[in-house]
C-alpha positions as CSV (number, residue, x, y, z in Angstrom):
1,X,-0.3,5.7,-19.4
2,X,3.0,4.5,-20.8
3,X,5.6,3.4,-18.3
4,X,9.1,1.8,-18.6
5,X,9.8,-1.1,-16.2
6,X,13.3,-2.4,-15.4
7,X,14.4,-5.0,-18.0
8,X,14.5,-8.5,-16.6
9,X,17.7,-10.4,-16.4
10,X,18.4,-12.2,-19.7
11,X,21.4,-14.3,-18.4
12,X,19.4,-17.4,-17.6
13,X,18.0,-17.6,-21.2
14,X,21.4,-16.9,-22.7
15,X,23.0,-19.6,-20.5
16,X,20.3,-22.1,-21.4
17,X,20.7,-21.4,-25.1
18,X,24.5,-21.7,-24.9
19,X,24.1,-25.0,-23.0
20,X,21.7,-26.3,-25.6
21,X,24.1,-25.4,-28.4
22,X,27.0,-27.0,-26.7
23,X,25.0,-30.1,-25.9
24,X,23.8,-30.4,-29.5
25,X,27.3,-30.0,-30.8
26,X,28.7,-32.5,-28.3
27,X,26.0,-35.0,-29.1
28,X,26.5,-34.7,-32.9
29,X,30.3,-35.1,-32.4
30,X,29.8,-38.2,-30.3
31,X,27.5,-39.7,-32.9
32,X,30.0,-39.0,-35.7
33,X,32.8,-40.4,-33.6
34,X,30.7,-43.5,-32.8
35,X,29.9,-44.0,-36.5
36,X,33.5,-43.6,-37.4
37,X,34.6,-46.1,-34.8
38,X,32.0,-48.6,-35.9
39,X,33.0,-48.3,-39.5
40,X,36.6,-48.8,-38.5
41,X,35.6,-51.8,-36.4
42,X,33.7,-53.3,-39.4
43,X,36.8,-52.8,-41.6
44,X,39.0,-54.4,-39.0
45,X,36.6,-57.3,-38.8
46,X,36.6,-57.7,-42.6
47,X,40.4,-57.5,-42.6
48,X,40.7,-60.3,-40.0
49,X,38.2,-62.4,-41.9
50,X,40.1,-61.8,-45.1
51,X,43.4,-62.9,-43.5
52,X,41.8,-66.0,-42.1
53,X,40.1,-66.8,-45.4
54,X,43.3,-66.3,-47.3
55,X,45.2,-68.7,-45.0
56,X,42.4,-71.2,-45.2
57,X,42.4,-71.0,-49.0
58,X,46.1,-71.4,-49.2
59,X,46.1,-74.4,-46.9
60,X,43.1,-76.0,-48.6
61,X,44.7,-75.5,-52.0
62,X,48.1,-77.0,-50.9
63,X,46.5,-79.9,-49.0
64,X,44.1,-80.6,-51.9
65,X,46.9,-80.8,-54.5
66,X,49.1,-82.9,-52.2
67,X,46.3,-85.4,-51.5
68,X,45.8,-86.1,-55.2
69,X,49.0,-88.3,-55.2
70,X,50.2,-87.1,-58.6
71,X,53.8,-86.5,-59.4
72,X,55.0,-82.9,-59.2
73,X,55.4,-82.6,-62.9
74,X,51.8,-83.6,-63.5
75,X,50.6,-81.3,-60.8
76,X,52.3,-78.4,-62.4
77,X,50.8,-79.2,-65.8
78,X,47.4,-79.6,-64.3
79,X,47.8,-76.8,-61.7
80,X,45.5,-74.3,-63.3
81,X,42.5,-76.6,-63.9
82,X,42.9,-78.5,-60.6
83,X,43.5,-75.3,-58.5
84,X,40.7,-73.5,-60.3
85,X,38.3,-76.3,-59.5
86,X,39.3,-76.3,-55.8
87,X,38.9,-72.5,-55.6
88,X,35.5,-72.7,-57.2
89,X,34.4,-75.1,-54.6
90,X,35.7,-72.7,-51.9
91,X,33.7,-69.7,-53.1
92,X,30.5,-71.5,-53.9
93,X,28.6,-71.0,-50.7
94,X,30.6,-68.3,-48.8
95,X,30.9,-64.5,-48.8
96,X,34.0,-64.8,-51.0
97,X,33.3,-63.2,-54.4
98,X,36.5,-64.2,-56.2
99,X,39.9,-65.7,-55.6
100,X,42.9,-65.0,-57.8
101,X,46.5,-66.1,-57.9
102,X,49.1,-63.8,-59.5
103,X,52.7,-64.5,-60.3
104,X,55.3,-62.2,-58.9
105,X,55.4,-60.5,-62.3
106,X,51.7,-59.7,-62.1
107,X,50.5,-62.5,-64.5
108,X,47.2,-64.0,-63.6
109,X,47.7,-67.7,-62.9
110,X,44.3,-68.6,-61.6
111,X,41.0,-66.7,-61.4
112,X,37.6,-67.8,-60.3
113,X,35.9,-65.2,-62.5
114,X,36.8,-66.8,-65.9
115,X,39.5,-66.3,-68.4
116,X,38.3,-63.0,-69.9
117,X,40.5,-60.1,-69.1
118,X,37.6,-57.9,-68.6
119,X,36.2,-60.1,-65.9
120,X,39.4,-60.3,-63.8
121,X,40.3,-57.8,-61.1
122,X,43.3,-55.8,-62.0
123,X,45.7,-55.1,-59.2
124,X,46.7,-51.4,-59.0
125,X,50.4,-50.6,-59.3
126,X,50.7,-49.4,-55.7
127,X,49.5,-52.8,-54.5
128,X,52.8,-54.4,-55.5
129,X,54.9,-51.9,-53.6
130,X,52.7,-52.5,-50.6
131,X,52.9,-56.2,-50.9
132,X,56.7,-56.0,-51.3
133,X,57.1,-53.9,-48.1
134,X,54.3,-55.1,-45.8
135,X,53.5,-58.6,-47.2
136,X,49.8,-57.7,-47.6
137,X,47.5,-55.1,-49.2
138,X,43.8,-54.3,-49.1
139,X,41.3,-51.8,-50.4
140,X,37.5,-51.3,-50.7
141,X,36.2,-50.9,-54.2
142,X,33.1,-51.6,-56.3
143,X,33.0,-54.5,-58.7
144,X,29.9,-55.2,-60.8
145,X,28.0,-52.5,-59.0
146,X,28.6,-54.2,-55.6
147,X,30.9,-53.1,-52.8
148,X,33.8,-55.5,-52.5
149,X,36.7,-55.7,-50.0
150,X,39.8,-56.8,-51.9
151,X,42.7,-58.4,-49.9
152,X,46.0,-59.6,-51.2
153,X,49.0,-61.3,-49.6
154,X,52.2,-63.2,-50.6
155,X,51.6,-66.9,-50.4
156,X,53.7,-69.3,-48.5
157,X,56.7,-71.1,-50.2
158,X,54.8,-74.4,-50.1
159,X,52.7,-73.2,-53.0
160,X,55.8,-72.6,-55.2
161,X,56.2,-76.3,-56.1
162,X,52.9,-76.2,-57.9
163,X,53.8,-73.2,-60.0
164,X,53.6,-74.1,-63.7
165,X,56.7,-72.2,-64.6
166,X,59.6,-70.5,-62.8
167,X,58.2,-67.0,-63.2
168,X,56.5,-67.1,-59.8
169,X,59.8,-67.8,-58.0
170,X,61.3,-64.5,-58.7
171,X,61.4,-62.0,-57.1
172,X,58.8,-63.4,-54.7
173,X,56.2,-66.3,-54.3
174,X,52.8,-66.1,-56.0
175,X,50.2,-63.5,-54.9
176,X,46.9,-64.6,-53.4
177,X,44.1,-62.1,-53.9
178,X,40.5,-62.6,-52.6
179,X,37.4,-60.4,-52.9
180,X,34.9,-60.4,-50.0
181,X,31.3,-59.4,-50.4
182,X,30.5,-56.3,-48.2
183,X,26.8,-56.1,-48.8
184,X,25.9,-57.5,-45.4
185,X,28.5,-55.4,-43.6
186,X,27.4,-52.2,-45.3
187,X,23.8,-53.0,-44.7
188,X,24.5,-53.6,-41.1
189,X,26.5,-50.4,-40.9
190,X,23.8,-48.4,-42.7
191,X,21.2,-49.8,-40.2
192,X,23.4,-48.9,-37.3
193,X,24.0,-45.5,-38.9
194,X,20.3,-44.9,-39.4
195,X,19.6,-46.0,-35.8
196,X,22.4,-43.7,-34.4
197,X,21.2,-40.8,-36.5
198,X,17.6,-41.4,-35.4
199,X,18.7,-41.6,-31.8
200,X,20.7,-38.4,-32.1
201,X,17.9,-36.7,-33.9
202,X,15.5,-37.8,-31.1
203,X,17.9,-36.6,-28.4
204,X,18.3,-33.3,-30.2
205,X,14.5,-33.0,-30.6
206,X,14.1,-33.7,-26.9
207,X,16.8,-31.1,-26.1
208,X,15.1,-28.6,-28.4
209,X,11.7,-29.3,-26.7
210,X,13.2,-29.0,-23.3
211,X,14.9,-25.8,-24.3
212,X,11.7,-24.4,-25.8
213,X,9.9,-25.3,-22.6
214,X,12.6,-23.7,-20.5
215,X,12.6,-20.6,-22.7
216,X,8.8,-20.4,-22.4
217,X,9.1,-20.8,-18.7
218,X,11.7,-18.1,-18.5
219,X,9.6,-15.8,-20.7
220,X,6.6,-16.5,-18.5
221,X,8.7,-15.9,-15.5
222,X,9.9,-12.6,-17.0
223,X,6.3,-11.7,-17.9
224,X,5.2,-12.6,-14.4
225,X,8.0,-10.4,-13.0
226,X,6.9,-7.6,-15.2
227,X,3.3,-8.1,-14.1
228,X,4.3,-8.1,-10.5
229,X,6.3,-4.9,-11.0
230,X,3.4,-3.4,-12.8
231,X,1.0,-4.4,-10.1
232,X,3.4,-3.1,-7.4
233,X,3.8,0.1,-9.4
234,X,0.1,0.6,-9.8
235,X,-0.6,-0.3,-6.2
236,X,2.1,2.1,-4.9
237,X,0.8,4.8,-7.3
238,X,-2.8,4.5,-6.2
239,X,-1.8,4.3,-2.5
240,X,0.3,7.4,-2.7
241,X,-1.9,9.4,-5.0
242,X,-2.8,12.8,-3.3
243,X,-6.2,12.7,-5.0
244,X,-9.0,10.3,-4.1
245,X,-9.8,7.4,-6.4
246,X,-13.0,5.3,-6.4
247,X,-14.7,2.8,-8.7
248,X,-18.4,2.4,-8.5
249,X,-20.7,-0.1,-10.3
250,X,-23.8,0.6,-12.2
251,X,-25.9,0.7,-9.0
252,X,-23.5,3.2,-7.4
253,X,-21.8,0.9,-4.9
254,X,-18.2,1.6,-4.2
255,X,-16.0,-1.3,-5.3
256,X,-12.5,0.1,-4.7
257,X,-11.0,3.1,-2.9
258,X,-7.5,4.3,-2.3
259,X,-6.3,5.7,1.0
260,X,-6.7,9.3,-0.1
261,X,-10.4,8.7,-0.8
262,X,-10.7,7.2,2.6
263,X,-9.1,10.2,4.3
264,X,-11.4,12.6,2.3
265,X,-14.7,10.7,2.8
266,X,-14.2,8.6,5.9
267,X,-11.6,10.4,8.1
268,X,-12.9,8.4,11.2
269,X,-11.4,5.2,9.7
270,X,-14.7,3.6,8.6
271,X,-14.4,1.6,5.4
272,X,-15.8,2.7,2.0
273,X,-16.1,-0.7,0.2
274,X,-19.6,-1.8,-0.6
275,X,-21.0,1.5,0.6
276,X,-23.4,3.4,-1.7
277,X,-22.0,6.6,-3.1
278,X,-25.3,8.4,-2.3
279,X,-24.6,7.6,1.4
280,X,-21.0,8.6,1.4
281,X,-21.1,11.6,-0.9
282,X,-24.7,12.4,-1.8
283,X,-23.8,15.7,-3.6
284,X,-21.6,13.8,-6.0
285,X,-24.3,11.1,-6.6
286,X,-26.9,13.8,-7.4
287,X,-24.4,15.5,-9.8
288,X,-23.8,12.1,-11.5
289,X,-27.5,11.5,-11.9
290,X,-28.2,15.0,-13.2
291,X,-25.3,15.0,-15.7
292,X,-25.4,11.4,-16.7
293,X,-23.4,8.3,-15.9
294,X,-20.1,9.9,-16.8
295,X,-19.1,13.5,-17.3
296,X,-15.9,15.0,-18.6
297,X,-16.1,18.1,-16.4
298,X,-15.1,18.6,-12.8
299,X,-18.1,19.2,-10.5
300,X,-17.6,21.5,-7.5
301,X,-19.0,20.1,-4.2
302,X,-19.0,22.3,-1.1
303,X,-19.4,20.5,2.2
304,X,-19.1,21.7,5.8
305,X,-15.4,22.7,6.2
306,X,-14.5,20.9,3.0
307,X,-14.5,21.7,-0.7
308,X,-14.2,18.9,-3.3
309,X,-14.0,18.6,-7.0
310,X,-15.4,15.3,-8.5
311,X,-14.9,13.8,-12.0
312,X,-16.8,10.7,-13.3
313,X,-15.1,8.6,-16.1
314,X,-16.2,5.3,-17.5
315,X,-13.7,2.5,-17.3
316,X,-14.4,1.5,-20.9
317,X,-14.7,-2.3,-20.3
318,X,-17.6,-4.7,-19.9
319,X,-17.8,-4.2,-16.1
320,X,-20.1,-1.1,-16.4
321,X,-18.0,0.5,-13.7
322,X,-17.2,4.2,-13.4
323,X,-14.0,5.8,-12.1
324,X,-14.5,8.6,-9.6
325,X,-11.7,11.1,-9.1
326,X,-11.8,13.3,-6.0
327,X,-9.6,16.4,-5.4
328,X,-9.5,18.3,-2.2
329,X,-9.8,22.0,-2.9
330,X,-10.4,23.1,0.7
331,X,-7.0,24.7,1.1
332,X,-7.2,26.3,-2.3
333,X,-10.6,27.7,-1.5
334,X,-9.2,29.0,1.7
335,X,-6.4,30.7,-0.2
336,X,-8.9,32.1,-2.6
337,X,-10.9,33.5,0.4
338,X,-7.7,35.0,1.8
339,X,-6.9,36.5,-1.6
340,X,-10.4,38.0,-1.8
341,X,-10.1,39.3,1.7
342,X,-6.7,40.8,0.9
343,X,-8.1,42.5,-2.2
344,X,-11.0,43.8,-0.1
345,X,-8.6,45.1,2.6
346,X,-6.5,46.7,-0.1
347,X,-9.6,48.4,-1.5
348,X,-10.5,49.5,2.1
349,X,-7.0,50.6,2.7
350,X,-7.0,52.8,-0.4
351,X,-10.4,54.2,0.5
352,X,-9.4,54.8,4.1
353,X,-6.1,56.4,3.2
354,X,-7.8,58.6,0.7
355,X,-10.7,59.7,2.8
356,X,-9.3,59.7,6.4
357,X,-8.1,63.2,6.4
358,X,-11.1,64.4,4.4
359,X,-13.5,62.9,7.0
360,X,-11.5,63.5,10.2
361,X,-11.0,67.3,9.7
362,X,-14.8,68.1,9.4
363,X,-15.5,65.4,12.0
364,X,-13.2,67.1,14.5
365,X,-15.0,70.4,13.9
366,X,-18.5,68.8,14.3
367,X,-17.4,67.0,17.5
368,X,-16.0,70.3,18.9
369,X,-19.3,72.1,18.2
370,X,-21.3,69.2,19.7
371,X,-19.1,69.3,22.8
372,X,-19.7,73.0,23.0
373,X,-23.5,72.6,22.7
374,X,-23.4,69.9,25.3
375,X,-21.8,72.4,27.8
376,X,-24.0,75.3,26.6
377,X,-27.2,73.3,26.8
378,X,-26.5,71.5,30.1
379,X,-29.7,70.9,32.0
380,X,-31.9,71.6,29.0
381,X,-33.5,68.4,27.8
382,X,-33.9,67.1,25.2
383,X,-31.3,69.5,23.6
384,X,-28.5,68.3,26.0
385,X,-29.3,64.7,25.1
386,X,-29.1,65.4,21.4
387,X,-25.8,67.2,21.8
388,X,-24.3,64.2,23.8
389,X,-25.6,61.8,21.1
390,X,-23.8,63.8,18.5
391,X,-20.6,63.6,20.5
392,X,-21.0,59.8,20.9
393,X,-21.7,59.2,17.2
394,X,-18.7,61.4,16.3
395,X,-16.5,59.2,18.5
396,X,-17.9,56.1,17.0
397,X,-17.3,57.3,13.5
398,X,-13.8,58.3,14.5
399,X,-13.2,54.7,15.8
400,X,-14.4,53.3,12.5
401,X,-11.9,55.4,10.6
402,X,-9.2,54.4,13.0
403,X,-10.0,50.7,12.5
404,X,-10.0,51.2,8.7
405,X,-6.6,52.8,8.9
406,X,-5.4,49.9,11.0
407,X,-6.7,47.4,8.5
408,X,-5.1,49.4,5.7
409,X,-1.7,49.7,7.4
410,X,-1.3,47.6,10.6
411,X,1.2,49.0,13.0
412,X,4.6,47.3,13.3
413,X,4.5,44.7,16.1
414,X,7.1,44.5,18.8
415,X,6.9,40.9,20.2
416,X,7.9,40.2,23.7
417,X,7.6,37.2,26.0
418,X,5.2,37.7,29.0
419,X,2.6,35.7,31.0
420,X,-0.8,35.8,29.3
421,X,-2.6,36.4,32.6
422,X,-1.1,39.9,32.7
423,X,-3.4,40.9,29.9
424,X,-6.4,38.8,31.0
425,X,-6.4,40.6,34.4
426,X,-6.5,44.0,32.6
427,X,-9.3,42.8,30.3
428,X,-11.4,41.5,33.2
429,X,-11.0,44.7,35.1
430,X,-11.9,46.7,32.0
431,X,-15.0,44.7,31.2
432,X,-16.1,43.9,34.8
433,X,-19.0,46.4,34.7
434,X,-20.3,45.0,31.4
435,X,-19.9,41.4,32.7
436,X,-22.0,42.3,35.8
437,X,-24.6,44.0,33.7
438,X,-25.1,40.8,31.7
439,X,-24.9,38.7,34.9
440,X,-22.3,36.6,33.2
441,X,-19.5,34.4,34.5
442,X,-15.8,35.0,33.7
443,X,-13.6,31.9,33.4
444,X,-9.9,31.5,32.8
445,X,-7.7,28.3,32.3
446,X,-4.0,28.0,31.6
447,X,-3.5,31.7,31.3
448,X,-0.4,31.6,33.4
449,X,1.7,30.2,30.5
450,X,4.2,32.4,28.6
451,X,3.4,33.8,25.2
452,X,5.5,35.8,22.7
453,X,3.5,38.6,21.1
454,X,3.0,42.3,20.9
455,X,1.3,43.2,24.2
456,X,-1.0,46.0,22.9
457,X,-2.0,44.2,19.7
458,X,-2.8,41.0,21.5
459,X,-4.8,43.0,24.1
460,X,-6.8,44.7,21.3
461,X,-7.5,41.4,19.6
462,X,-8.7,39.7,22.8
463,X,-10.8,42.8,23.7
464,X,-12.6,42.7,20.3
465,X,-13.4,39.0,20.8
466,X,-14.7,39.5,24.4
467,X,-16.8,42.5,23.3
468,X,-18.3,40.4,20.5
469,X,-18.9,37.6,23.0
470,X,-20.6,40.0,25.5
471,X,-22.9,41.2,22.7
472,X,-24.0,37.6,21.9
473,X,-24.6,36.5,25.6
474,X,-28.1,35.7,26.8
475,X,-29.8,37.9,29.4
476,X,-29.1,35.2,32.1
477,X,-26.6,32.4,32.5
478,X,-24.0,33.9,30.2
479,X,-20.4,32.7,30.3
480,X,-17.2,34.1,28.9
481,X,-14.0,32.0,29.0
482,X,-10.3,32.4,28.0
483,X,-8.4,29.1,27.7
484,X,-4.8,28.7,26.8
485,X,-2.8,25.6,25.9
486,X,0.7,25.2,24.8
487,X,2.8,22.6,22.9
488,X,6.3,22.4,21.5
489,X,5.2,24.0,18.3
490,X,2.4,26.5,19.2
491,X,0.4,28.3,21.8
492,X,-3.4,28.2,21.5
493,X,-5.7,30.8,23.0
494,X,-9.5,30.1,22.8
495,X,-12.1,32.8,23.6
496,X,-15.5,31.1,24.0
497,X,-19.1,32.2,24.9
498,X,-22.4,30.5,25.2
499,X,-24.3,33.1,23.2
500,X,-26.5,32.9,20.2
501,X,-23.8,31.5,17.9
502,X,-23.4,31.8,14.1
503,X,-24.7,29.9,11.1
504,X,-22.3,28.1,8.7
505,X,-22.7,30.8,6.1
506,X,-21.9,33.5,8.7
507,X,-18.8,31.5,9.8
508,X,-17.5,31.5,6.2
509,X,-17.6,35.3,6.0
510,X,-16.9,36.1,9.7
511,X,-13.3,37.3,9.1
512,X,-14.3,39.5,6.2
513,X,-14.4,43.3,6.7
514,X,-17.8,44.9,7.1
515,X,-19.5,41.6,7.7
516,X,-21.6,41.6,10.8
517,X,-24.7,39.9,12.3
518,X,-25.3,42.7,14.8
519,X,-27.6,45.7,14.1
520,X,-25.1,48.3,15.3
521,X,-21.9,46.4,14.4
522,X,-19.3,47.7,12.0
523,X,-18.0,44.3,10.9
524,X,-14.4,45.3,11.6
525,X,-13.7,43.5,14.9
526,X,-12.9,40.0,13.7
527,X,-11.2,41.4,10.6
528,X,-8.8,43.4,12.9
529,X,-8.3,40.3,15.0
530,X,-7.4,38.3,11.9
531,X,-5.0,41.0,10.7
532,X,-3.2,41.2,14.1
533,X,-2.8,37.4,14.3
534,X,-1.5,37.2,10.8
535,X,1.1,39.9,11.7
536,X,2.2,37.5,14.5
537,X,2.5,34.6,12.0
538,X,-0.5,32.8,13.5
539,X,-4.0,31.7,12.4
540,X,-7.6,32.3,13.4
541,X,-10.3,29.6,13.4
542,X,-14.0,30.1,14.2
543,X,-16.2,27.3,15.5
544,X,-19.8,28.0,16.2
545,X,-23.4,26.6,16.1
546,X,-26.5,28.6,16.3
547,X,-27.9,28.6,19.8
548,X,-24.7,26.9,21.2
549,X,-22.2,29.7,21.4
550,X,-19.0,30.5,19.6
551,X,-15.3,29.6,20.0
552,X,-12.6,31.7,18.4
553,X,-9.1,30.1,18.5
554,X,-5.9,32.0,18.1
555,X,-2.9,29.9,17.2
556,X,0.6,31.5,17.9
557,X,4.0,30.1,17.3
558,X,5.5,28.8,20.5
559,X,8.0,31.2,22.2
560,X,11.6,30.2,22.1
561,X,12.7,28.6,25.3
562,X,15.6,30.4,26.9
563,X,18.9,28.4,26.7
564,X,20.5,27.5,30.0
565,X,23.7,29.3,30.7
566,X,26.8,27.4,29.8
567,X,28.5,26.0,32.9
568,X,31.7,27.8,33.9
569,X,34.6,26.2,35.8
570,X,35.5,28.0,39.1
571,X,38.9,29.4,39.3
572,X,41.3,26.8,40.5
573,X,43.0,27.7,43.8
574,X,46.7,28.2,43.6
575,X,48.8,25.1,44.2
């Protein structure tokens, strides 16, 4: 069976995914910002180091030349070799790759990288404008395949006196340019960058794993919710099924049962679980064994006062269990019986309507002649006896025709409300001779209550029941009783006797026309009673056991209670 369950809420998963995306973006942004700041800090550190080194170089060069004790003219002549030697000493063991001194016109005065033009660093044109405006200039470049930080600044005027010519005095003092090795700084930055990226990747991986676990947990929760909804739906479906549902194992023991099955098979409230099917429903167990473990056809099972249909279906798994479906068809069978009875009554009605006049006309003539012979042959036995018998049989045949006509077309009832004991007194008076002849007891209970019915029709129905009861009483110790009970919905009248009773098969056909267990019965008494009660909107039920008497219960709708009159206010006296 395909079903559609309500879709679970997806907002937690969406919120979790959005949070993971935002967290990942934020973490990546923070890592990038941290790398950028670290790179900027390294550059600032190199810039500070370059400034310090340039001042140290200038001071060392000035002090070194002054301490030689040579005249200024000689120092100017020897400026380049002496300054070059000092600068070579300065860059020998440090991170300084080169030191160069330029004149204000851009002429290279001193370079630690040799005299070849190709080996010198060439200042870009924008460096001079920056030096002229800010006094210093720096850039990061690659020299000889190695990253180098180049820093230039205008030297102090103290260095001017050693200038070999006057070109460095105009328009500004000589330019000092140094190149710092950045291998260690870049290696350190790359190591930091690698560490930061690994940390970020690890954090993102952890976030993704946590998100995956959260998503799996949410999906599992959704699946659990769906499973709970499905279990609740199935439980509610099985609990509210109008048909009974059982599962039995290979040995025929009941493993599960829904409430409908309990009401069908154990109406007294006893449990069905672990009971054997052969003990609870032996007819179904016999049907299962005869037709195999599972059948695809409904089997009809008739029990006392109950009619069931049973279907066996295998569950199709490894449990070797069988599904048993039970349908209560008692009401439908009752309706079918009512339909059959109605069809029979219709046939009887058509037969009675067609033959009533044809039979009654000659029957009236025969009865008239029999009555004549009864008078004519008075005192002449056995002729007089034969004539009286003819009259009695003619009357009996006329009563049968009258009953048939009543069944075919019941008279229109005229309900009225009256005490039931008004009818029971008349019936007791009418049957008193027969009751005395059977030495039976007459009992009444609750007959003082009110009932709404057609007086003559109800009297006829009760008379038929009492006559049937008298015919079934034993020779001694017989008892007839009329018991009435009322409730807010109905009035119940029970006519009971302690006679011979009826079998279950006889009870099933008791209300059918022409069915009788008496040798001289017509089988129309209970059928007429049933028709009368149906005209009143009631029902008839028969309860009997052979040798224990019979109870016939008539159920009428309760009469409407008279409404109390509305209170009226007395006239007010004049003021």
